N, C-alpha and C positions, 0 to 999 in steps of 0.2 A: 288686640281686639278679635273677638270671634263673632261672626254673624251666623244665625241659625234660621233656616227657612223650613217650615213645617208644611205638610200636605196630607191629604187623605181623609180628612174628617167628613161628616155628613150625617144624613138621617137614615136610620136603619131600624127594622123591627126587632123587638125582643127575640133573642135566639140567633140573631144574624151575626155577621162578621164584618170587620173593618180592619184596614192596615193603615197605620200612620207612618209617615217618613219624615225625617228631619235631616237636612243637609247642612253641614257646617263648612264655612269658609273663613278665610283670614288666618290668624295665628293658630291653626289647628294643631301645631306641634305641641302647644301648651296644654291641650285637653288631656286629662287623665281619667275621666269618666263622663259618661253621658247618661241621661235619663229622661223619663217622662213624669210629669206632675199633672195634676188636674185640680180644677176648682169649679165646684158646683155653686149655684146661687145661694148666697147666704152662708156659705161654708168657707173654711180655710183651705188654702192650697195644700195638697197632700201628695206625697211621693206614691207613684204607681209602680215604677220599675226603674232599675238603674243597671248599668253595665260598665265595667271598668276596662281599661286598655287590655288587660289580660284576659278579659272575658268572663270574670266573675260577675254573677247577677244577683239582684235583690228584688223581691216583690212585696207589694202590700198584701196582707192576708186576704183581702177581699177580691183579689184578681188572681191569686195562685191557681194554677191549673187551667186558667181560661186566657190569660194574656202571656205572650212570649216577647221578650225584647232581644233584639239581635243588632250586630253592628258589622258593618263592612269598612274596615279601617282604611283600605285603599281609596275608598270613595268618600271617607269622612262622613258617612251616613249611618244614622241609627233608625231602626224600625220598631214598631210596636204592633204586633199581630194580635188582634182582639177577636175572640170567638165567644159563643154563647153570651152575647151581650144582654145586659139587663137594664131596666129603666134607671136604676140607681147608678149606672155608669155614665149617665148623662152629665156632661160637664164641658168646660173648655180645657183642652189638653194642651200643655206647654212643654216644649223641648228645653232641656237644660244641658249646659256643658259646664263642668267643673274644672278649673284650670290650676296649674302650679306655676310657680312656687308660692304665689300669694293667695291661693285659695279663692280666687274670684269666680263668680258664677255669671254665666250668660244665659239669656232667655230668648226663646222664639216669641213670635207674635201671638201664638195660640191658634188652635183650630177647634171648632165646635163639633162635638160628638153628641147627637141626640138619639136616644133609643126610645122608640115608641112601644108601649105596652098593649 
């Protein structure tokens, strides 16, 4: 079992910045990738960014150049630095941990990000 606790969401004006944090605990040895997803009202949950144990990153086209995902393995923590925020970035952001060998996914409770225009 892996537990994920997110923090850092909030209300920000368009053009502003926020940093999300996600701390993992439990069977963290089984994690091979972590990431951030988001879900806006009436929309499906979508991948925002992910990072592997080796540091390889992946971003949604809509956030490339504005969001940066990073990871401190020693702290089992992943961060999402968000700059130049837009109203369309408003959503609940969820931390995800993908584990091996069974490919099970774990989710945090979600943190609200609201960008006012």
